[in-house]
CHARMM-style PDB file with segment names, atoms N, HN, CA, C and O in Angstrom:
ATOM      1  N   MET     1      92.305 105.419 184.596  1.00  0.00      PROA
ATOM      2  CA  MET     1      91.089 105.353 186.096  1.00  0.00      PROA
ATOM      3  C   MET     1      89.614 104.578 184.718  1.00  0.00      PROA
ATOM      4  O   MET     1      88.884 103.628 185.000  1.00  0.00      PROA
ATOM      5  N   GLY     2      89.588 105.248 183.531  1.00  0.00      PROA
ATOM      6  HN  GLY     2      90.181 106.021 183.303  1.00  0.00      PROA
ATOM      7  CA  GLY     2      88.310 104.706 182.745  1.00  0.00      PROA
ATOM      8  C   GLY     2      88.715 104.110 182.330  1.00  0.00      PROA
ATOM      9  O   GLY     2      87.792 103.579 181.711  1.00  0.00      PROA
ATOM     10  N   ARG     3      89.962 103.379 181.967  1.00  0.00      PROA
ATOM     11  HN  ARG     3      90.711 103.811 182.469  1.00  0.00      PROA
ATOM     12  CA  ARG     3      89.750 102.225 181.189  1.00  0.00      PROA
ATOM     13  C   ARG     3      89.566 101.016 181.899  1.00  0.00      PROA
ATOM     14  O   ARG     3      89.160 100.009 181.317  1.00  0.00      PROA
ATOM     15  N   GLN     4      89.887 101.031 183.367  1.00  0.00      PROA
ATOM     16  HN  GLN     4      90.217 101.849 183.839  1.00  0.00      PROA
ATOM     17  CA  GLN     4      90.211 100.447 184.310  1.00  0.00      PROA
ATOM     18  C   GLN     4      88.946  99.783 184.225  1.00  0.00      PROA
ATOM     19  O   GLN     4      88.838  98.584 183.965  1.00  0.00      PROA
ATOM     20  N   LYS     5      87.396 101.036 184.577  1.00  0.00      PROA
ATOM     21  HN  LYS     5      87.484 102.010 184.788  1.00  0.00      PROA
ATOM     22  CA  LYS     5      86.319 100.771 185.147  1.00  0.00      PROA
ATOM     23  C   LYS     5      85.652 100.232 183.840  1.00  0.00      PROA
ATOM     24  O   LYS     5      84.723  99.458 184.072  1.00  0.00      PROA
ATOM     25  N   GLU     6      85.931 100.479 182.427  1.00  0.00      PROA
ATOM     26  HN  GLU     6      86.686 101.108 182.238  1.00  0.00      PROA
ATOM     27  CA  GLU     6      85.638  99.523 181.488  1.00  0.00      PROA
ATOM     28  C   GLU     6      85.721  98.561 181.172  1.00  0.00      PROA
ATOM     29  O   GLU     6      84.909  98.021 180.420  1.00  0.00      PROA
ATOM     30  N   ARG     7      87.193  97.781 181.855  1.00  0.00      PROA
ATOM     31  HN  ARG     7      87.853  98.220 182.466  1.00  0.00      PROA
ATOM     32  CA  ARG     7      87.219  96.345 181.433  1.00  0.00      PROA
ATOM     33  C   ARG     7      86.783  95.702 182.666  1.00  0.00      PROA
ATOM     34  O   ARG     7      87.156  94.529 182.669  1.00  0.00      PROA
ATOM     35  N   GLU     8      85.953  96.113 184.010  1.00  0.00      PROA
ATOM     36  HN  GLU     8      85.650  97.066 184.008  1.00  0.00      PROA
ATOM     37  CA  GLU     8      85.424  96.028 185.016  1.00  0.00      PROA
ATOM     38  C   GLU     8      83.953  95.850 184.326  1.00  0.00      PROA
ATOM     39  O   GLU     8      83.295  94.920 184.792  1.00  0.00      PROA
ATOM     40  N   ARG     9      83.473  96.449 183.503  1.00  0.00      PROA
ATOM     41  HN  ARG     9      84.007  97.205 183.124  1.00  0.00      PROA
ATOM     42  CA  ARG     9      82.111  96.065 183.206  1.00  0.00      PROA
ATOM     43  C   ARG     9      82.417  95.346 181.775  1.00  0.00      PROA
ATOM     44  O   ARG     9      81.560  95.519 180.909  1.00  0.00      PROA
ATOM     45  N   GLY    10      83.164  94.827 181.558  1.00  0.00      PROA
ATOM     46  HN  GLY    10      83.860  94.687 182.262  1.00  0.00      PROA
ATOM     47  CA  GLY    10      83.103  93.811 180.476  1.00  0.00      PROA
ATOM     48  C   GLY    10      82.863  94.296 178.870  1.00  0.00      PROA
ATOM     49  O   GLY    10      82.120  93.759 178.048  1.00  0.00      PROA
ATOM     50  N   ALA    11      83.969  95.809 178.637  1.00  0.00      PROA
ATOM     51  HN  ALA    11      84.573  96.245 179.305  1.00  0.00      PROA
ATOM     52  CA  ALA    11      83.942  96.160 177.773  1.00  0.00      PROA
ATOM     53  C   ALA    11      85.085  95.814 176.748  1.00  0.00      PROA
ATOM     54  O   ALA    11      86.218  95.606 177.181  1.00  0.00      PROA
ATOM     55  N   ARG    12      84.894  95.767 175.780  1.00  0.00      PROA
ATOM     56  HN  ARG    12      83.973  95.936 175.428  1.00  0.00      PROA
ATOM     57  CA  ARG    12      86.027  94.715 175.131  1.00  0.00      PROA
ATOM     58  C   ARG    12      87.442  95.691 174.348  1.00  0.00      PROA
ATOM     59  O   ARG    12      87.579  96.915 174.339  1.00  0.00      PROA
ATOM     60  N   PRO    13      87.984  95.053 173.988  1.00  0.00      PROA
ATOM     61  CA  PRO    13      89.305  96.170 173.633  1.00  0.00      PROA
ATOM     62  C   PRO    13      89.261  96.289 172.163  1.00  0.00      PROA
ATOM     63  O   PRO    13      88.640  95.404 171.573  1.00  0.00      PROA
ATOM     64  N   PRO    14      89.690  97.022 171.619  1.00  0.00      PROA
ATOM     65  CA  PRO    14      89.810  97.499 169.573  1.00  0.00      PROA
ATOM     66  C   PRO    14      90.491  96.522 169.096  1.00  0.00      PROA
ATOM     67  O   PRO    14      91.425  95.794 169.432  1.00  0.00      PROA
ATOM     68  N   VAL    15      89.638  96.721 168.037  1.00  0.00      PROA
ATOM     69  HN  VAL    15      88.880  97.313 167.764  1.00  0.00      PROA
ATOM     70  CA  VAL    15      89.827  95.308 167.324  1.00  0.00      PROA
ATOM     71  C   VAL    15      90.342  95.610 165.804  1.00  0.00      PROA
ATOM     72  O   VAL    15      89.349  95.859 165.120  1.00  0.00      PROA
ATOM     73  N   CYS    16      91.649  95.683 164.963  1.00  0.00      PROA
ATOM     74  HN  CYS    16      92.455  95.481 165.519  1.00  0.00      PROA
ATOM     75  CA  CYS    16      91.717  96.167 163.906  1.00  0.00      PROA
ATOM     76  C   CYS    16      90.627  95.501 163.169  1.00  0.00      PROA
ATOM     77  O   CYS    16      90.154  94.422 163.525  1.00  0.00      PROA
ATOM     78  N   GLN    17      90.074  96.438 161.707  1.00  0.00      PROA
ATOM     79  HN  GLN    17      90.458  97.315 161.418  1.00  0.00      PROA
ATOM     80  CA  GLN    17      89.064  96.194 161.153  1.00  0.00      PROA
ATOM     81  C   GLN    17      89.556  95.151 160.156  1.00  0.00      PROA
ATOM     82  O   GLN    17      88.915  94.112 159.996  1.00  0.00      PROA
ATOM     83  N   TYR    18      91.052  95.484 159.258  1.00  0.00      PROA
ATOM     84  HN  TYR    18      91.572  96.328 159.388  1.00  0.00      PROA
ATOM     85  CA  TYR    18      91.638  94.123 158.630  1.00  0.00      PROA
ATOM     86  C   TYR    18      92.549  93.313 159.049  1.00  0.00      PROA
ATOM     87  O   TYR    18      92.835  92.334 158.360  1.00  0.00      PROA
ATOM     88  N   CYS    19      93.024  93.495 159.949  1.00  0.00      PROA
ATOM     89  HN  CYS    19      92.792  94.290 160.509  1.00  0.00      PROA
ATOM     90  CA  CYS    19      93.424  92.246 160.537  1.00  0.00      PROA
ATOM     91  C   CYS    19      93.549  91.526 161.837  1.00  0.00      PROA
ATOM     92  O   CYS    19      94.328  90.674 162.263  1.00  0.00      PROA
ATOM     93  N   ALA    20      92.477  92.181 162.342  1.00  0.00      PROA
ATOM     94  HN  ALA    20      91.844  92.874 161.997  1.00  0.00      PROA
ATOM     95  CA  ALA    20      91.836  91.576 163.924  1.00  0.00      PROA
ATOM     96  C   ALA    20      93.284  91.281 164.361  1.00  0.00      PROA
ATOM     97  O   ALA    20      93.940  90.246 164.468  1.00  0.00      PROA
ATOM     98  N   THR    21      93.536  92.620 164.579  1.00  0.00      PROA
ATOM     99  HN  THR    21      93.003  93.461 164.493  1.00  0.00      PROA
ATOM    100  CA  THR    21      95.136  92.382 165.938  1.00  0.00      PROA
ATOM    101  C   THR    21      94.035  93.324 167.274  1.00  0.00      PROA
ATOM    102  O   THR    21      93.207  94.233 167.211  1.00  0.00      PROA
ATOM    103  N   ILE    22      94.356  92.863 167.879  1.00  0.00      PROA
ATOM    104  HN  ILE    22      95.028  92.125 167.930  1.00  0.00      PROA
ATOM    105  CA  ILE    22      93.453  93.282 169.290  1.00  0.00      PROA
ATOM    106  C   ILE    22      94.745  94.296 170.004  1.00  0.00      PROA
ATOM    107  O   ILE    22      95.921  94.031 170.255  1.00  0.00      PROA
ATOM    108  N   ALA    23      94.017  95.418 170.169  1.00  0.00      PROA
ATOM    109  HN  ALA    23      93.063  95.634 169.965  1.00  0.00      PROA
ATOM    110  CA  ALA    23      95.137  96.698 170.603  1.00  0.00      PROA
ATOM    111  C   ALA    23      95.380  96.382 172.375  1.00  0.00      PROA
ATOM    112  O   ALA    23      94.545  96.045 173.214  1.00  0.00      PROA
ATOM    113  N   ASP    24      96.505  96.581 172.488  1.00  0.00      PROA
ATOM    114  HN  ASP    24      97.183  96.856 171.807  1.00  0.00      PROA
ATOM    115  CA  ASP    24      97.002  96.842 174.075  1.00  0.00      PROA
ATOM    116  C   ASP    24      96.470  97.709 174.507  1.00  0.00      PROA
ATOM    117  O   ASP    24      96.914  98.761 174.047  1.00  0.00      PROA
ATOM    118  N   THR    25      95.274  97.912 175.578  1.00  0.00      PROA
ATOM    119  HN  THR    25      94.913  97.057 175.952  1.00  0.00      PROA
ATOM    120  CA  THR    25      94.865  98.712 176.499  1.00  0.00      PROA
ATOM    121  C   THR    25      95.347  99.022 177.732  1.00  0.00      PROA
ATOM    122  O   THR    25      94.561  99.462 178.571  1.00  0.00      PROA
ATOM    123  N   ALA    26      96.854  98.825 178.077  1.00  0.00      PROA
ATOM    124  HN  ALA    26      97.492  98.467 177.396  1.00  0.00      PROA
ATOM    125  CA  ALA    26      97.279  98.500 179.365  1.00  0.00      PROA
ATOM    126  C   ALA    26      97.281 100.255 179.737  1.00  0.00      PROA
ATOM    127  O   ALA    26      96.793 100.949 180.630  1.00  0.00      PROA
ATOM    128  N   GLY    27      97.836 100.419 178.924  1.00  0.00      PROA
ATOM    129  HN  GLY    27      98.232  99.856 178.199  1.00  0.00      PROA
ATOM    130  CA  GLY    27      98.275 101.986 179.092  1.00  0.00      PROA
ATOM    131  C   GLY    27      96.235 103.085 178.410  1.00  0.00      PROA
ATOM    132  O   GLY    27      95.200 102.618 177.936  1.00  0.00      PROA
ATOM    133  N   PRO    28      96.606 104.380 178.722  1.00  0.00      PROA
ATOM    134  CA  PRO    28      95.075 105.205 178.937  1.00  0.00      PROA
ATOM    135  C   PRO    28      95.361 105.112 176.965  1.00  0.00      PROA
ATOM    136  O   PRO    28      96.356 104.772 176.325  1.00  0.00      PROA
ATOM    137  N   GLY    29      94.153 105.527 176.575  1.00  0.00      PROA
ATOM    138  HN  GLY    29      93.344 105.802 177.095  1.00  0.00      PROA
ATOM    139  CA  GLY    29      93.770 105.352 174.886  1.00  0.00      PROA
ATOM    140  C   GLY    29      94.614 104.532 174.418  1.00  0.00      PROA
ATOM    141  O   GLY    29      95.535 104.023 175.056  1.00  0.00      PROA
ATOM    142  N   LEU    30      94.263 104.294 172.895  1.00  0.00      PROA
ATOM    143  HN  LEU    30      93.514 104.708 172.377  1.00  0.00      PROA
ATOM    144  CA  LEU    30      95.069 103.215 171.856  1.00  0.00      PROA
ATOM    145  C   LEU    30      96.179 103.503 171.932  1.00  0.00      PROA
ATOM    146  O   LEU    30      96.661 104.617 172.137  1.00  0.00      PROA
ATOM    147  N   PRO    31      96.847 102.213 171.724  1.00  0.00      PROA
ATOM    148  CA  PRO    31      98.524 102.674 171.473  1.00  0.00      PROA
ATOM    149  C   PRO    31      98.887 103.470 170.494  1.00  0.00      PROA
ATOM    150  O   PRO    31      98.045 103.940 169.729  1.00  0.00      PROA
ATOM    151  N   LEU    32     100.266 103.749 170.374  1.00  0.00      PROA
ATOM    152  HN  LEU    32     100.950 103.367 170.995  1.00  0.00      PROA
ATOM    153  CA  LEU    32     100.185 104.241 169.168  1.00  0.00      PROA
ATOM    154  C   LEU    32     100.507 103.968 168.124  1.00  0.00      PROA
ATOM    155  O   LEU    32     101.252 103.011 167.911  1.00  0.00      PROA
ATOM    156  N   GLY    33      99.767 105.166 166.664  1.00  0.00      PROA
ATOM    157  HN  GLY    33      99.162 105.943 166.837  1.00  0.00      PROA
ATOM    158  CA  GLY    33      99.850 104.415 165.776  1.00  0.00      PROA
ATOM    159  C   GLY    33      98.677 103.899 164.984  1.00  0.00      PROA
ATOM    160  O   GLY    33      98.445 103.829 163.777  1.00  0.00      PROA
ATOM    161  N   TRP    34      97.895 103.499 166.272  1.00  0.00      PROA
ATOM    162  HN  TRP    34      98.084 103.555 167.252  1.00  0.00      PROA
ATOM    163  CA  TRP    34      96.587 103.038 165.684  1.00  0.00      PROA
ATOM    164  C   TRP    34      95.430 104.284 165.170  1.00  0.00      PROA
ATOM    165  O   TRP    34      95.342 105.393 165.696  1.00  0.00      PROA
ATOM    166  N   THR    35      94.658 103.824 164.108  1.00  0.00      PROA
ATOM    167  HN  THR    35      94.730 102.923 163.681  1.00  0.00      PROA
ATOM    168  CA  THR    35      93.637 105.064 163.651  1.00  0.00      PROA
ATOM    169  C   THR    35      92.526 105.023 163.905  1.00  0.00      PROA
ATOM    170  O   THR    35      92.193 103.871 163.627  1.00  0.00      PROA
ATOM    171  N   ILE    36      91.315 105.777 164.431  1.00  0.00      PROA
ATOM    172  HN  ILE    36      91.585 106.713 164.657  1.00  0.00      PROA
ATOM    173  CA  ILE    36      89.755 105.690 164.596  1.00  0.00      PROA
ATOM    174  C   ILE    36      89.488 106.196 163.279  1.00  0.00      PROA
ATOM    175  O   ILE    36      90.127 107.136 162.807  1.00  0.00      PROA
ATOM    176  N   GLN    37      88.414 105.508 162.573  1.00  0.00      PROA
ATOM    177  HN  GLN    37      87.894 104.745 162.956  1.00  0.00      PROA
ATOM    178  CA  GLN    37      87.670 105.805 161.380  1.00  0.00      PROA
ATOM    179  C   GLN    37      86.234 105.630 161.473  1.00  0.00      PROA
ATOM    180  O   GLN    37      85.799 104.573 161.931  1.00  0.00      PROA
ATOM    181  N   THR    38      85.439 106.561 161.084  1.00  0.00      PROA
ATOM    182  HN  THR    38      85.792 107.420 160.711  1.00  0.00      PROA
ATOM    183  CA  THR    38      83.493 106.789 161.407  1.00  0.00      PROA
ATOM    184  C   THR    38      83.275 105.716 160.313  1.00  0.00      PROA
ATOM    185  O   THR    38      84.177 105.310 159.580  1.00  0.00      PROA
ATOM    186  N   GLY    39      82.393 105.428 160.287  1.00  0.00      PROA
ATOM    187  HN  GLY    39      81.660 105.758 160.883  1.00  0.00      PROA
ATOM    188  CA  GLY    39      81.926 104.517 158.858  1.00  0.00      PROA
ATOM    189  C   GLY    39      80.286 104.493 159.177  1.00  0.00      PROA
ATOM    190  O   GLY    39      79.755 105.122 160.092  1.00  0.00      PROA
ATOM    191  N   VAL    40      79.650 103.689 158.290  1.00  0.00      PROA
ATOM    192  HN  VAL    40      80.082 103.178 157.547  1.00  0.00      PROA
ATOM    193  CA  VAL    40      78.367 103.382 158.291  1.00  0.00      PROA
ATOM    194  C   VAL    40      77.939 102.844 159.783  1.00  0.00      PROA
ATOM    195  O   VAL    40      77.044 103.334 160.472  1.00  0.00      PROA
ATOM    196  N   ARG    41      78.851 101.626 160.166  1.00  0.00      PROA
ATOM    197  HN  ARG    41      79.578 101.227 159.606  1.00  0.00      PROA
ATOM    198  CA  ARG    41      78.658 101.041 161.424  1.00  0.00      PROA
ATOM    199  C   ARG    41      79.297 101.481 162.385  1.00  0.00      PROA
ATOM    200  O   ARG    41      79.657 100.499 163.034  1.00  0.00      PROA
ATOM    201  N   GLY    42      79.793 102.772 163.046  1.00  0.00      PROA
ATOM    202  HN  GLY    42      79.501 103.570 162.519  1.00  0.00      PROA
ATOM    203  CA  GLY    42      80.317 103.033 163.972  1.00  0.00      PROA
ATOM    204  C   GLY    42      81.888 102.998 163.811  1.00  0.00      PROA
ATOM    205  O   GLY    42      82.379 102.486 162.805  1.00  0.00      PROA
ATOM    206  N   TRP    43      82.466 103.400 164.543  1.00  0.00      PROA
ATOM    207  HN  TRP    43      82.067 103.816 165.360  1.00  0.00      PROA
ATOM    208  CA  TRP    43      84.117 104.047 164.605  1.00  0.00      PROA
ATOM    209  C   TRP    43      84.565 102.221 164.057  1.00  0.00      PROA
ATOM    210  O   TRP    43      83.942 101.183 164.278  1.00  0.00      PROA
ATOM    211  N   ILE    44      85.591 102.394 163.461  1.00  0.00      PROA
ATOM    212  HN  ILE    44      86.097 103.237 163.282  1.00  0.00      PROA
ATOM    213  CA  ILE    44      86.317 101.525 162.815  1.00  0.00      PROA
ATOM    214  C   ILE    44      87.748 101.784 163.649  1.00  0.00      PROA
ATOM    215  O   ILE    44      87.937 102.882 164.171  1.00  0.00      PROA
ATOM    216  N   TYR    45      88.798 100.660 163.752  1.00  0.00      PROA
ATOM    217  HN  TYR    45      88.644  99.768 163.328  1.00  0.00      PROA
ATOM    218  CA  TYR    45      89.624 100.571 164.211  1.00  0.00      PROA
ATOM    219  C   TYR    45      90.918 100.108 163.720  1.00  0.00      PROA
ATOM    220  O   TYR    45      90.828  98.888 163.577  1.00  0.00      PROA
ATOM    221  N   LEU    46      92.105 100.531 163.389  1.00  0.00      PROA
ATOM    222  HN  LEU    46      92.178 101.521 163.505  1.00  0.00      PROA
ATOM    223  CA  LEU    46      93.211 100.009 162.281  1.00  0.00      PROA
ATOM    224  C   LEU    46      94.347 100.221 163.129  1.00  0.00      PROA
ATOM    225  O   LEU    46      94.882 101.218 163.615  1.00  0.00      PROA
ATOM    226  N   CYS    47      94.537  99.101 163.160  1.00  0.00      PROA
ATOM    227  HN  CYS    47      94.103  98.291 162.765  1.00  0.00      PROA
ATOM    228  CA  CYS    47      96.736  98.791 163.928  1.00  0.00      PROA
ATOM    229  C   CYS    47      97.583 100.011 163.048  1.00  0.00      PROA
ATOM    230  O   CYS    47      97.172 100.742 162.147  1.00  0.00      PROA
ATOM    231  N   THR    48      98.893  99.918 163.672  1.00  0.00      PROA
ATOM    232  HN  THR    48      99.227  99.324 164.403  1.00  0.00      PROA
ATOM    233  CA  THR    48      99.759 100.580 162.895  1.00  0.00      PROA
ATOM    234  C   THR    48      99.848  99.880 161.641  1.00  0.00      PROA
ATOM    235  O   THR    48      99.394 100.361 160.602  1.00  0.00      PROA
ATOM    236  N   ALA    49     100.383  98.826 161.698  1.00  0.00      PROA
ATOM    237  HN  ALA    49     100.751  98.435 162.542  1.00  0.00      PROA
ATOM    238  CA  ALA    49     100.755  98.266 160.572  1.00  0.00      PROA
ATOM    239  C   ALA    49      99.634  98.494 159.372  1.00  0.00      PROA
ATOM    240  O   ALA    49     100.157  98.791 158.298  1.00  0.00      PROA
ATOM    241  N   CYS    50      98.410  98.422 159.360  1.00  0.00      PROA
ATOM    242  HN  CYS    50      97.985  98.180 160.233  1.00  0.00      PROA
ATOM    243  CA  CYS    50      96.874  98.574 158.360  1.00  0.00      PROA
ATOM    244  C   CYS    50      97.575 100.066 158.445  1.00  0.00      PROA
ATOM    245  O   CYS    50      98.281 100.527 157.548  1.00  0.00      PROA
ATOM    246  N   THR    51      97.307 100.635 159.488  1.00  0.00      PROA
ATOM    247  HN  THR    51      96.733 100.260 160.216  1.00  0.00      PROA
ATOM    248  CA  THR    51      97.030 102.317 158.786  1.00  0.00      PROA
ATOM    249  C   THR    51      98.267 103.086 158.274  1.00  0.00      PROA
ATOM    250  O   THR    51      98.148 104.310 158.237  1.00  0.00      PROA
ATOM    251  N   ARG    52      99.445 102.544 157.872  1.00  0.00      PROA
ATOM    252  HN  ARG    52      99.542 101.549 157.902  1.00  0.00      PROA
ATOM    253  CA  ARG    52     100.831 102.472 157.574  1.00  0.00      PROA
ATOM    254  C   ARG    52     100.146 102.107 155.966  1.00  0.00      PROA
ATOM    255  O   ARG    52      99.953 102.820 154.982  1.00  0.00      PROA
ATOM    256  N   SER    53      99.951 100.971 156.181  1.00  0.00      PROA
ATOM    257  HN  SER    53     100.108 100.391 156.980  1.00  0.00      PROA
ATOM    258  CA  SER    53      99.185 100.564 154.637  1.00  0.00      PROA
ATOM    259  C   SER    53      98.439 100.818 153.778  1.00  0.00      PROA
ATOM    260  O   SER    53      98.418 100.354 152.638  1.00  0.00      PROA
ATOM    261  N   ASN    54      97.685 101.665 154.305  1.00  0.00      PROA
ATOM    262  HN  ASN    54      97.702 102.042 155.231  1.00  0.00      PROA
ATOM    263  CA  ASN    54      96.233 102.131 153.369  1.00  0.00      PROA
ATOM    264  C   ASN    54      96.376 103.890 153.733  1.00  0.00      PROA
ATOM    265  O   ASN    54      95.688 104.832 153.340  1.00  0.00      PROA
ATOM    266  N   LEU    55      97.485 103.848 154.578  1.00  0.00      PROA
ATOM    267  HN  LEU    55      98.043 103.082 154.897  1.00  0.00      PROA
ATOM    268  CA  LEU    55      97.551 105.918 154.394  1.00  0.00      PROA
ATOM    269  C   LEU    55      96.926 106.558 153.248  1.00  0.00      PROA
ATOM    270  O   LEU    55      95.998 107.343 153.438  1.00  0.00      PROA
ATOM    271  N   ARG    56      97.400 106.264 151.926  1.00  0.00      PROA
ATOM    272  HN  ARG    56      98.154 105.625 151.772  1.00  0.00      PROA
ATOM    273  CA  ARG    56      96.701 107.514 151.006  1.00  0.00      PROA
ATOM    274  C   ARG    56      95.553 107.362 151.165  1.00  0.00      PROA
ATOM    275  O   ARG    56      94.876 108.388 151.229  1.00  0.00      PROA
ATOM    276  N   SER    57      94.874 106.041 151.292  1.00  0.00      PROA
ATOM    277  HN  SER    57      95.424 105.208 151.240  1.00  0.00      PROA
ATOM    278  CA  SER    57      93.387 106.222 151.350  1.00  0.00      PROA
ATOM    279  C   SER    57      92.563 106.734 152.755  1.00  0.00      PROA
ATOM    280  O   SER    57      91.352 106.954 152.763  1.00  0.00      PROA
ATOM    281  N   ILE    58      93.193 106.838 153.594  1.00  0.00      PROA
ATOM    282  HN  ILE    58      94.177 106.660 153.587  1.00  0.00      PROA
ATOM    283  CA  ILE    58      92.886 107.308 154.382  1.00  0.00      PROA
ATOM    284  C   ILE    58      92.755 109.218 154.334  1.00  0.00      PROA
ATOM    285  O   ILE    58      91.892 110.076 154.518  1.00  0.00      PROA
ATOM    286  N   GLU    59      94.072 109.140 154.002  1.00  0.00      PROA
ATOM    287  HN  GLU    59      94.773 108.443 153.854  1.00  0.00      PROA
ATOM    288  CA  GLU    59      94.930 110.771 153.248  1.00  0.00      PROA
ATOM    289  C   GLU    59      93.023 111.412 152.071  1.00  0.00      PROA
ATOM    290  O   GLU    59      92.246 112.367 152.076  1.00  0.00      PROA
ATOM    291  N   SER    60      93.106 110.817 151.725  1.00  0.00      PROA
ATOM    292  HN  SER    60      93.737 110.041 151.721  1.00  0.00      PROA
ATOM    293  CA  SER    60      92.593 111.179 150.444  1.00  0.00      PROA
ATOM    294  C   SER    60      90.709 111.509 150.816  1.00  0.00      PROA
ATOM    295  O   SER    60      89.969 112.235 150.152  1.00  0.00      PROA
ATOM    296  N   ARG    61      90.316 110.655 152.145  1.00  0.00      PROA
ATOM    297  HN  ARG    61      90.916 110.065 152.685  1.00  0.00      PROA
ATOM    298  CA  ARG    61      88.956 110.624 152.574  1.00  0.00      PROA
ATOM    299  C   ARG    61      88.822 112.324 153.782  1.00  0.00      PROA
ATOM    300  O   ARG    61      87.842 112.742 154.399  1.00  0.00      PROA
ATOM    301  N   LEU    62      90.578 113.028 153.670  1.00  0.00      PROA
ATOM    302  HN  LEU    62      91.374 112.688 153.169  1.00  0.00      PROA
ATOM    303  CA  LEU    62      90.255 114.158 154.555  1.00  0.00      PROA
ATOM    304  C   LEU    62      89.330 115.406 154.393  1.00  0.00      PROA
ATOM    305  O   LEU    62      88.360 115.867 154.995  1.00  0.00      PROA
ATOM    306  N   PHE    63      90.243 115.814 153.063  1.00  0.00      PROA
ATOM    307  HN  PHE    63      91.031 115.440 152.574  1.00  0.00      PROA
ATOM    308  CA  PHE    63      89.844 117.034 152.903  1.00  0.00      PROA
ATOM    309  C   PHE    63      89.219 116.769 151.157  1.00  0.00      PROA
ATOM    310  O   PHE    63      89.491 115.884 150.346  1.00  0.00      PROA
ATOM    311  N   ASP    64      88.161 118.138 151.054  1.00  0.00      PROA
ATOM    312  HN  ASP    64      87.940 118.857 151.713  1.00  0.00      PROA
ATOM    313  CA  ASP    64      87.481 117.374 149.734  1.00  0.00      PROA
ATOM    314  C   ASP    64      88.189 119.129 149.426  1.00  0.00      PROA
ATOM    315  O   ASP    64      88.204 120.176 150.072  1.00  0.00      PROA
ATOM    316  N   ARG    65      88.780 118.617 147.893  1.00  0.00      PROA
ATOM    317  HN  ARG    65      88.768 117.766 147.368  1.00  0.00      PROA
ATOM    318  CA  ARG    65      89.419 119.627 146.889  1.00  0.00      PROA
ATOM    319  C   ARG    65      88.680 121.170 146.869  1.00  0.00      PROA
ATOM    320  O   ARG    65      89.058 122.285 147.229  1.00  0.00      PROA
ATOM    321  N   ASP    66      87.216 120.549 146.155  1.00  0.00      PROA
ATOM    322  HN  ASP    66      86.909 119.643 145.863  1.00  0.00      PROA
ATOM    323  CA  ASP    66      86.591 121.590 145.374  1.00  0.00      PROA
ATOM    324  C   ASP    66      86.330 122.500 146.513  1.00  0.00      PROA
ATOM    325  O   ASP    66      86.456 123.698 146.262  1.00  0.00      PROA
ATOM    326  N   THR    67      85.682 121.862 148.817  1.00  0.00      PROA
ATOM    327  HN  THR    67      85.579 120.888 149.022  1.00  0.00      PROA
ATOM    328  CA  THR    67      85.372 122.411 148.957  1.00  0.00      PROA
ATOM    329  C   THR    67      86.292 123.413 149.192  1.00  0.00      PROA
ATOM    330  O   THR    67      85.902 124.573 149.326  1.00  0.00      PROA
ATOM    331  N   LEU    68      87.839 123.027 149.283  1.00  0.00      PROA
ATOM    332  HN  LEU    68      88.155 122.085 149.175  1.00  0.00      PROA
ATOM    333  CA  LEU    68      89.060 124.120 149.795  1.00  0.00      PROA
ATOM    334  C   LEU    68      89.330 125.017 148.537  1.00  0.00      PROA
ATOM    335  O   LEU    68      90.264 125.818 148.504  1.00  0.00      PROA
ATOM    336  N   ARG    69      88.574 124.853 147.652  1.00  0.00      PROA
ATOM    337  HN  ARG    69      87.816 124.201 147.679  1.00  0.00      PROA
ATOM    338  CA  ARG    69      89.302 125.026 146.327  1.00  0.00      PROA
ATOM    339  C   ARG    69      90.768 125.266 146.051  1.00  0.00      PROA
ATOM    340  O   ARG    69      91.212 126.356 145.687  1.00  0.00      PROA
ATOM    341  N   PHE    70      91.371 124.359 146.214  1.00  0.00      PROA
ATOM    342  HN  PHE    70      91.011 123.475 146.510  1.00  0.00      PROA
ATOM    343  CA  PHE    70      92.447 124.133 145.539  1.00  0.00      PROA
ATOM    344  C   PHE    70      92.522 124.363 143.869  1.00  0.00      PROA
ATOM    345  O   PHE    70      91.782 123.936 142.983  1.00  0.00      PROA
ATOM    346  N   GLY    71      93.792 125.264 143.805  1.00  0.00      PROA
ATOM    347  HN  GLY    71      94.394 125.611 144.525  1.00  0.00      PROA
ATOM    348  CA  GLY    71      94.159 125.096 142.064  1.00  0.00      PROA
ATOM    349  C   GLY    71      93.228 126.460 141.709  1.00  0.00      PROA
ATOM    350  O   GLY    71      92.982 126.699 140.527  1.00  0.00      PROA
ATOM    351  N   THR    72      92.652 127.464 142.918  1.00  0.00      PROA
ATOM    352  HN  THR    72      92.852 127.270 143.878  1.00  0.00      PROA
ATOM    353  CA  THR    72      91.837 128.286 142.088  1.00  0.00      PROA
ATOM    354  C   THR    72      92.445 129.638 142.739  1.00  0.00      PROA
ATOM    355  O   THR    72      92.792 129.713 143.918  1.00  0.00      PROA
ATOM    356  N   LEU    73      92.520 130.643 141.850  1.00  0.00      PROA
ATOM    357  HN  LEU    73      92.238 130.582 140.892  1.00  0.00      PROA
ATOM    358  CA  LEU    73      93.023 131.792 142.048  1.00  0.00      PROA
ATOM    359  C   LEU    73      91.791 133.087 143.069  1.00  0.00      PROA
ATOM    360  O   LEU    73      90.620 133.442 142.935  1.00  0.00      PROA
ATOM    361  N   ASN    74      92.402 133.262 143.592  1.00  0.00      PROA
ATOM    362  HN  ASN    74      93.354 132.974 143.700  1.00  0.00      PROA
ATOM    363  CA  ASN    74      91.310 134.375 144.465  1.00  0.00      PROA
ATOM    364  C   ASN    74      91.126 135.175 144.301  1.00  0.00      PROA
ATOM    365  OT1 ASN    74      90.341 135.789 145.023  1.00  0.00      PROA
TER     366      ASN     74
END
């Protein structure tokens, strides 16, 4: 229901930052496999193909090893 109201108000569907693929927003939320990242300019959307090709880069930003103290004895 929320997506329908957004379309009526003229909201644009999410577009992949890297390859400019437009998300199919027929269902609720983003299609499976799409990811959202936060950046300097706000939210950045990545399609399934770009998510797969950039997975290591995405995972490397999830955790800071020093903060979580990996590799140290407690």
